[in-house]
VMD Tcl script that draws the C-alpha trace (Angstrom):
set ca {
  {3.86 25.84 -0.68}
  {5.11 22.82 -2.65}
  {2.33 20.74 -0.06}
  {-0.64 22.64 -1.50}
  {0.33 22.61 -5.29}
  {1.37 18.39 -4.27}
  {-2.17 18.47 -3.05}
  {-3.37 20.42 -6.28}
  {-1.65 17.70 -8.45}
  {-3.20 15.02 -6.67}
  {-6.82 16.05 -7.04}
  {-6.35 16.73 -10.56}
  {-4.74 13.13 -10.94}
  {-7.66 11.59 -9.03}
  {-9.93 13.36 -10.41}
  {-8.60 12.24 -13.89}
  {-8.31 8.61 -12.87}
  {-10.41 5.52 -13.96}
  {-13.86 5.94 -12.11}
  {-13.01 2.44 -10.82}
  {-9.51 3.42 -9.81}
  {-10.99 6.47 -7.76}
  {-13.65 4.77 -6.39}
  {-10.96 2.57 -4.35}
  {-9.49 5.77 -2.69}
  {-11.92 6.81 0.36}
  {-13.90 10.07 0.12}
  {-11.52 11.27 3.52}
  {-8.49 11.04 1.47}
  {-10.08 12.95 -1.60}
  {-11.62 15.93 0.77}
  {-7.72 15.87 2.23}
  {-6.33 17.23 -1.16}
  {-9.21 19.26 -1.71}
  {-9.38 21.11 1.10}
  {-5.26 21.53 1.16}
  {-4.70 22.79 -2.37}
  {-3.29 25.67 -3.63}
  {-6.30 27.56 -5.53}
  {-3.79 29.53 -7.35}
  {-1.58 27.19 -8.74}
  {-1.73 26.38 -12.97}
  {-1.46 22.75 -13.14}
  {0.67 21.48 -15.82}
  {-0.48 18.03 -16.42}
  {-2.00 16.29 -19.49}
  {-4.15 13.12 -18.51}
  {-3.51 12.10 -21.78}
  {0.12 10.81 -20.43}
  {1.52 8.59 -18.34}
  {2.43 9.94 -15.09}
  {5.74 8.65 -15.24}
  {6.11 10.89 -18.49}
  {4.82 14.22 -16.30}
  {7.26 16.43 -14.66}
  {5.71 15.92 -11.02}
  {6.43 17.54 -7.67}
  {8.34 15.30 -5.15}
  {5.57 15.61 -2.68}
  {3.09 14.57 -5.50}
  {5.45 11.39 -6.64}
  {5.52 10.51 -2.67}
  {1.44 11.03 -2.34}
  {0.88 8.85 -5.60}
  {3.19 6.24 -3.94}
  {0.58 6.48 -0.82}
  {-2.26 6.43 -2.71}
  {-1.07 3.32 -4.74}
  {-0.19 1.22 -2.02}
  {-2.74 1.79 0.54}
  {-5.99 2.01 -1.66}
  {-5.11 0.84 -5.53}
  {-2.33 -2.04 -5.31}
  {-4.07 -5.54 -5.94}
  {-5.15 -6.33 -2.51}
  {-3.92 -10.15 -3.07}
  {-0.25 -9.03 -3.91}
  {-0.51 -7.32 -0.72}
  {-1.16 -10.47 1.25}
  {1.28 -12.28 -0.56}
  {4.09 -9.57 0.12}
  {3.37 -9.30 3.53}
  {3.60 -13.54 4.08}
  {7.05 -13.18 2.45}
  {8.23 -10.23 5.07}
  {6.83 -12.50 8.06}
  {8.73 -15.58 6.36}
  {11.85 -13.72 5.89}
  {11.93 -12.57 9.38}
  {11.02 -15.68 10.98}
  {13.90 -17.47 8.79}
  {16.38 -14.43 9.87}
  {14.93 -14.93 13.54}
  {15.60 -18.60 13.21}
  {19.05 -18.27 11.61}
  {20.22 -15.85 14.27}
  {18.85 -18.45 17.19}
  {20.92 -21.03 15.46}
  {23.93 -18.85 15.32}
  {23.24 -18.02 18.70}
  {23.52 -21.50 19.62}
  {26.53 -22.80 17.52}
  {28.52 -19.54 19.47}
  {27.80 -20.25 22.83}
  {28.71 -24.12 21.85}
  {31.93 -23.19 20.67}
  {32.95 -20.42 23.26}
  {32.34 -23.79 25.72}
  {34.65 -26.03 24.05}
  {36.89 -22.92 23.89}
  {36.69 -22.64 27.62}
  {37.23 -26.54 27.97}
  {40.27 -26.70 26.61}
  {41.95 -23.63 28.23}
  {41.80 -25.21 31.43}
}
mol new
graphics top color blue
foreach p $ca { graphics top sphere $p radius 0.5 }
foreach p [lrange $ca 0 end-1] q [lrange $ca 1 end] { graphics top cylinder $p $q radius 0.2 }
display resetview
């Protein structure tokens, strides 16, 4: 039931977005919410208020986050974040390899002194 109600809220939110923002969301996504909505659910949202001020269903908040990250977020920011994540992963791998090298070296030195 919450899923269908969240779809109803999402359809309402999308329909009340700025046209330029709404255009960024693919038609299939909009259709998904329309096809899965609860036709009997009364929406208690005020499109003049900020969404953060509204009492939304948890599922609706999750949908909003997904749609924002996938379609509405600035594409340049997405690229920058991806580069940061990739560089961080590479740095962690490099650090890990260095630590493994030093661990092996220390292990060999200890073995040498045990003899």
